[in-house]
N, C-alpha and C positions, 0 to 999 in steps of 0.2 A: 608393282610400284614399290620401290625401296625407301626405307626411312634412313636418313643419315643424321648423325650427331655432329658432323663437321661444323655446320653453322653455329651450333651452340658452343662448341669448343673454341671457335674463333672469338666469340664474345667473352668467354671466360679466361682466355689466355692473358689479356692485360691485367685482369683482376688477380690472377694467380701470380703474375710477375711482380705486381705491387706488394702483395702479401708476402711472397718469398723474399723480395728485396728488403721489406721492412723487418722481417724476422732476422735476416742476415745482418742488417744494421744494428738491431738490438743486441745480437750476440757479439758483434765487433765492439760496440760501445761498452758492453759489460766487461769484455776482456781488457780493453784499454783502461777502464776505470780501476779494475782489480790490479792490473799490472803496474800502472803508473801513478794512480791517484789515491788508492785506498789506504787509509791509515789504520792499520790493524793493531796499533798500540792501544791497550786499554786506558780508559780515562781513570786515573787514580784519584783517591779522595783529596790528595794534596798534589798540586802541580810541582813535582820535584824534578829539577833539571840536573842530570848527571853532567851535562856540558858545563854548567856553571861551577859545580862542585869539583869535578875531576879535571877539567881542562883549565878553566879560568883560575881556580884557586889551588889546583894541583894536589887535591886530596887523594891519596892512594886508595884503591879499592878496599884493601885490607883494613883501613882505618875504620870504615863503617861495617864492612862484612867480615868481622873478626872471626866468626865461626868457620869460615871457609878453610882456615889453616888447621882447625882442630877437630872438625866433625864432618859428617857426610853432607850436611846442609850448610850452605853459605849463610843462610838466615838474612833477615832484614834488620837494620839497626833499630834499637829500642828508641822510644820517644825521648828518653833521658839523654841518649847520645846526641840527638838532634837539638834538644833543648840546651844542652851544654854550650853550644855555640850561639844558638838563636835567642837566648835570654839577653844577649848583648848585640848581636849582629842582625841588621835589617829588620828590626822589630816593628817598623811601621808598615810593612808590606802585608797585604791581605792573606796571602798563603802562609806567612809566618804566624799571623794571628790565629789562623786555623790550627796550625801545628801546636801553638801554645795552649789552645783550648783543650786539645787532647792531653797535653802535659798537666794542665791544671785540674782536669777531671780524672787524672790517673787512668786514662784509657789508652790502649794500643791503637795505632793508626791502622785501619782496616785495609791494608794494601791489597790490590788484586794481583794474584800471581801471574807472572808473564811467562816464565819458563817452567811449564807444568808438565812433568813427566808422568806416565802412568804409574799407579801405585805399585805395580810389580817390578818396577825398575829401581835398582839400587845404584845411584850415582854418588860415589864418595868424593866430594869436593876436596877434602884434605889430601887424598892421594894424588889428585891431579895438580893441586897447588904445590905439593912436595916434589912432584916430578918436574916442576918448573914451567908448567903450561900456563900461558897468559890467559886471563879471563876472556879476552877478546876472541880466543880460538873458538869458543863455543857461543859466547854471548854477542859477538860482533863488536863494532866500535862504540860501545856504550858511552864512553867518555865524550862522544860527539852528539849524544841524543838528549833532546829536551824531554821526550817521552820515550821510555824504553819499550822496544818491541822485539819479538823473537826474530832473529835473523836466520839461524841455522835450523834445519828441519828437526834435529835432535831425535831422529829415528834410529833404530838399531843398526841399519846398514851404514848410516853416516858415522856412527860411533866406531863401528868395526873398521871402516876405511881409515879413520884417524889412527886407531891402534895399529893397523897394518902399516900406514905411512910412517909412524914413529917407531915401528918395530918393537912394540911392547910385548915382552915375553914373561914378565913376572906376574904372579897371581894365576888365576884360572886361564888356561889356554883356550880361548874362545874358538880358535881355528880347528880344534879337535872335532867340533860339531858343525861349525859355520865356515865351510870352505867355499 
């Protein structure tokens, strides 16, 4: 007399299909959420809109990020730069009141870094600005963003492809090692 597991497998088949379908649905839902709905822009201490400042009021990037022309870091504007306008402009808005509290307390705004490169990477903003590269090349269309998020991967291969595309030859020849 033989023992068969076929009857048991027939009972478990619908359960396995339900579990497998549910798992596949979870994976698909996660992918759709990350691809189309996830907002990976960090929540900043003050809701600063580049769209309002750069597009609506046509303030150039270099007005606030003056260090980008002169140093490796573009820097963030000081509270005094912001307060220079906002002591008079939109003073009744909640976010401006938050800004002015930093100003009155003589505290810097604790911005959360969005474009954070590893410590071993040296990216000189001033060289790229001097070469005529637009900020949007690396940072995306920041002037359209209410909350800034990282658009480009900013990985070594991405940077090397840009240098190759623009045929950058001055300075260290990366292609000696990275072919």
